[in-house]
N, CA and C atoms as a LAMMPS dump frame, in Angstrom:
ITEM: TIMESTEP
0
ITEM: NUMBER OF ATOMS
198
ITEM: BOX BOUNDS ff ff ff
-5.0000000000000000e+02 5.0000000000000000e+02
-5.0000000000000000e+02 5.0000000000000000e+02
-5.0000000000000000e+02 5.0000000000000000e+02
ITEM: ATOMS id mol type element x y z
1 1 1 N 165.442 -365.022 91.211
2 1 2 C 165.201 -363.819 92.059
3 1 3 C 165.695 -362.603 91.42
4 2 1 N 166.827 -362.598 90.807
5 2 2 C 167.291 -361.383 90.2
6 2 3 C 166.441 -360.935 88.975
7 3 1 N 165.872 -361.908 88.328
8 3 2 C 165.215 -361.599 87.044
9 3 3 C 163.766 -361.015 87.24
10 4 1 N 163.277 -361.046 88.388
11 4 2 C 162.007 -360.449 88.659
12 4 3 C 162.015 -358.922 88.492
13 5 1 N 161.146 -358.421 87.617
14 5 2 C 161.04 -356.965 87.247
15 5 3 C 162.335 -356.501 86.595
16 6 1 N 163.005 -357.353 85.83
17 6 2 C 164.259 -357.003 85.131
18 6 3 C 164.272 -357.584 83.742
19 7 1 N 164.747 -356.821 82.744
20 7 2 C 164.931 -357.424 81.399
21 7 3 C 166.044 -358.487 81.422
22 8 1 N 165.913 -359.451 80.52
23 8 2 C 166.81 -360.606 80.486
24 8 3 C 168.293 -360.099 80.236
25 9 1 N 168.471 -359.101 79.41
26 9 2 C 169.767 -358.648 79.145
27 9 3 C 170.482 -358.064 80.418
28 10 1 N 169.7 -357.301 81.132
29 10 2 C 170.19 -356.755 82.411
30 10 3 C 170.484 -357.852 83.473
31 11 1 N 169.554 -358.841 83.52
32 11 2 C 169.857 -359.922 84.351
33 11 3 C 171.128 -360.626 84.111
34 12 1 N 171.368 -360.889 82.802
35 12 2 C 172.523 -361.627 82.307
36 12 3 C 173.742 -360.844 82.721
37 13 1 N 173.787 -359.56 82.46
38 13 2 C 174.928 -358.728 82.833
39 13 3 C 175.188 -358.734 84.346
40 14 1 N 174.088 -358.668 85.185
41 14 2 C 174.21 -358.654 86.624
42 14 3 C 174.784 -360.006 87.109
43 15 1 N 174.333 -361.158 86.537
44 15 2 C 174.859 -362.403 86.928
45 15 3 C 176.28 -362.495 86.68
46 16 1 N 176.72 -362.075 85.453
47 16 2 C 178.141 -362.094 85.089
48 16 3 C 178.882 -361.245 86.087
49 17 1 N 178.435 -360.022 86.416
50 17 2 C 179.159 -359.177 87.366
51 17 3 C 179.174 -359.851 88.749
52 18 1 N 178.105 -360.438 89.192
53 18 2 C 178.065 -361.032 90.516
54 18 3 C 179.001 -362.23 90.539
55 19 1 N 179.068 -363.038 89.522
56 19 2 C 180.079 -364.23 89.464
57 19 3 C 181.425 -363.656 89.518
58 20 1 N 181.799 -362.606 88.894
59 20 2 C 183.067 -361.969 88.958
60 20 3 C 183.391 -361.49 90.433
61 21 1 N 182.395 -360.794 90.976
62 21 2 C 182.521 -360.174 92.296
63 21 3 C 182.793 -361.231 93.419
64 22 1 N 182.238 -362.468 93.255
65 22 2 C 182.388 -363.459 94.235
66 22 3 C 183.507 -364.474 93.882
67 23 1 N 184.288 -364.19 93.003
68 23 2 C 185.452 -365.085 92.718
69 23 3 C 185.277 -366.128 91.634
70 24 1 N 184.212 -365.947 90.812
71 24 2 C 184.137 -366.808 89.651
72 24 3 C 183.049 -367.986 89.736
73 25 1 N 182.584 -368.149 90.963
74 25 2 C 181.544 -369.258 91.176
75 25 3 C 180.388 -368.669 91.875
76 26 1 N 179.251 -369.058 91.432
77 26 2 C 177.945 -368.561 92.008
78 26 3 C 177.427 -369.64 92.957
79 27 1 N 178.339 -370.142 93.766
80 27 2 C 177.903 -371.134 94.76
81 27 3 C 177.292 -370.451 95.924
82 28 1 N 176.495 -371.266 96.732
83 28 2 C 175.865 -370.705 97.915
84 28 3 C 176.939 -370.159 98.799
85 29 1 N 178.036 -370.924 99.059
86 29 2 C 179.119 -370.404 99.966
87 29 3 C 179.748 -369.132 99.492
88 30 1 N 179.916 -369.036 98.182
89 30 2 C 180.55 -367.763 97.596
90 30 3 C 179.733 -366.653 97.862
91 31 1 N 178.397 -366.754 97.649
92 31 2 C 177.427 -365.578 97.8
93 31 3 C 177.393 -365.266 99.26
94 32 1 N 177.297 -366.188 100.148
95 32 2 C 177.203 -365.976 101.645
96 32 3 C 178.441 -365.249 102.101
97 33 1 N 179.512 -365.504 101.524
98 33 2 C 180.78 -364.894 101.923
99 33 3 C 181.079 -363.555 101.415
100 34 1 N 180.267 -363.188 100.363
101 34 2 C 180.382 -361.8 99.76
102 34 3 C 179.811 -360.812 100.597
103 35 1 N 180.306 -359.661 100.537
104 35 2 C 179.721 -358.472 101.375
105 35 3 C 178.492 -357.944 100.619
106 36 1 N 177.646 -357.294 101.463
107 36 2 C 176.438 -356.655 100.762
108 36 3 C 176.895 -355.64 99.773
109 37 1 N 177.93 -354.933 100.031
110 37 2 C 178.363 -353.931 99.095
111 37 3 C 178.897 -354.565 97.782
112 38 1 N 179.563 -355.718 97.896
113 38 2 C 179.966 -356.415 96.582
114 38 3 C 178.758 -356.901 95.814
115 39 1 N 177.753 -357.463 96.463
116 39 2 C 176.522 -357.879 95.853
117 39 3 C 175.767 -356.704 95.241
118 40 1 N 175.671 -355.605 95.989
119 40 2 C 174.947 -354.362 95.476
120 40 3 C 175.59 -353.79 94.254
121 41 1 N 176.956 -353.755 94.338
122 41 2 C 177.625 -353.186 93.121
123 41 3 C 177.435 -354.065 91.877
124 42 1 N 177.353 -355.366 92.084
125 42 2 C 177.158 -356.244 90.988
126 42 3 C 175.753 -356.272 90.348
127 43 1 N 174.769 -356.104 91.227
128 43 2 C 173.387 -356.202 90.772
129 43 3 C 172.656 -354.904 90.714
130 44 1 N 173.458 -353.829 90.74
131 44 2 C 172.947 -352.432 90.811
132 44 3 C 172.039 -352.027 89.661
133 45 1 N 172.067 -352.764 88.526
134 45 2 C 171.299 -352.372 87.295
135 45 3 C 169.924 -353.121 87.306
136 46 1 N 169.748 -354.169 88.197
137 46 2 C 168.535 -354.893 88.199
138 46 3 C 167.419 -354.176 88.948
139 47 1 N 166.214 -354.381 88.643
140 47 2 C 165.131 -353.711 89.334
141 47 3 C 165.021 -354.096 90.83
142 48 1 N 164.819 -353.189 91.702
143 48 2 C 164.677 -353.399 93.159
144 48 3 C 165.92 -353.988 93.73
145 49 1 N 167.107 -353.552 93.225
146 49 2 C 168.318 -354.08 93.643
147 49 3 C 168.597 -353.971 95.161
148 50 1 N 168.204 -352.846 95.756
149 50 2 C 168.45 -352.7 97.152
150 50 3 C 167.697 -353.825 97.938
151 51 1 N 166.476 -354.08 97.705
152 51 2 C 165.676 -355.093 98.272
153 51 3 C 166.288 -356.423 98.013
154 52 1 N 166.684 -356.765 96.794
155 52 2 C 167.205 -358.025 96.43
156 52 3 C 168.574 -358.285 97.132
157 53 1 N 169.362 -357.229 97.301
158 53 2 C 170.613 -357.369 98.013
159 53 3 C 170.314 -357.768 99.487
160 54 1 N 169.371 -357.069 100.071
161 54 2 C 168.928 -357.381 101.468
162 54 3 C 168.408 -358.854 101.698
163 55 1 N 167.793 -359.306 100.628
164 55 2 C 167.148 -360.579 100.869
165 55 3 C 167.857 -361.809 100.315
166 56 1 N 168.897 -361.585 99.555
167 56 2 C 169.593 -362.682 98.83
168 56 3 C 170.286 -363.673 99.834
169 57 1 N 171.02 -363.132 100.786
170 57 2 C 171.728 -363.986 101.788
171 57 3 C 170.767 -364.619 102.768
172 58 1 N 169.834 -363.942 103.398
173 58 2 C 168.956 -364.622 104.295
174 58 3 C 168.15 -365.721 103.49
175 59 1 N 167.722 -365.439 102.3
176 59 2 C 166.961 -366.471 101.464
177 59 3 C 167.889 -367.669 101.178
178 60 1 N 169.122 -367.477 100.92
179 60 2 C 170.063 -368.653 100.684
180 60 3 C 170.192 -369.498 102.018
181 61 1 N 170.247 -368.746 103.099
182 61 2 C 170.395 -369.472 104.425
183 61 3 C 169.165 -370.238 104.621
184 62 1 N 168.022 -369.77 104.427
185 62 2 C 166.807 -370.377 104.64
186 62 3 C 166.62 -371.636 103.694
187 63 1 N 166.964 -371.465 102.487
188 63 2 C 166.654 -372.511 101.434
189 63 3 C 167.687 -373.564 101.453
190 64 1 N 169.054 -373.295 101.738
191 64 2 C 170.03 -374.241 101.566
192 64 3 C 170.816 -374.623 102.802
193 65 1 N 170.601 -374.01 103.929
194 65 2 C 171.329 -374.278 105.137
195 65 3 C 170.485 -375.001 106.11
196 66 1 N 169.188 -375.149 105.815
197 66 2 C 168.376 -375.901 106.849
198 66 3 C 168.118 -377.34 106.495
């Protein structure tokens, strides 16, 4: 999801920042527990980051909690 419309190097850096922002693990629970602002700050360099921030938690809930 993060890699769409984004260079690989930027995606890699964003994933590293996101992992750090949520406590070291990119688990579904860790992402869902993170605030939108923490996610936004971590992925701010990826293309369409505002839209991706708004859609990441609802998407996780749909895909992994049903």
